[in-house]
C-alpha positions, -999 to 999 in steps of 0.1 A, spaced: 293 829 340 304 837 305 296 802 295 261 804 309 255 837 290 267 822 258 246 791 263 215 812 270 221 832 238 225 800 217 193 786 232 174 817 225 187 819 189 178 782 184 143 788 197 138 818 173 150 797 144 126 769 154 97 793 157 102 809 123 110 776 106 75 763 116 58 796 107 43 800 141 46 791 177 51 754 183 40 731 211 60 707 232 44 675 243 60 653 269 46 618 276 55 600 309 36 568 315 0 578 318 6 615 320 8 641 292 24 675 295 14 699 267 29 734 266 39 761 241 74 763 230 79 797 247 68 784 281 91 753 276 121 776 269 113 798 299 109 766 321 143 753 309 159 787 314 145 789 350 158 754 358 193 764 346 193 795 367 182 777 398 208 750 393 235 776 387 227 794 420 224 761 439 258 750 427 273 784 436 257 783 470 270 748 476 305 757 466 305 788 488 293 769 518 322 744 513 347 772 510 332 789 541 338 758 562 374 756 550 379 793 558 365 788 593 388 758 599 418 778 586 409 807 609 406 784 639 440 768 631 457 802 627 444 814 661 458 784 680 
């Protein structure tokens, strides 16, 4: 969790530096085949942050489910 907080702080500082280095709010353009995705730098940062948070909680959920099945198996073995 400490690593994620440090990573978020570094990303926010990098975005602030990028915004002030360009004297304004920038735009991010992503080209994929025939599609073009155009968004502001702020919305891109929020999007990346949201994806990181979602993946963090999905990984925690997955690890807890694996530990839960092990705990259930250990409890069943102890009751026998």
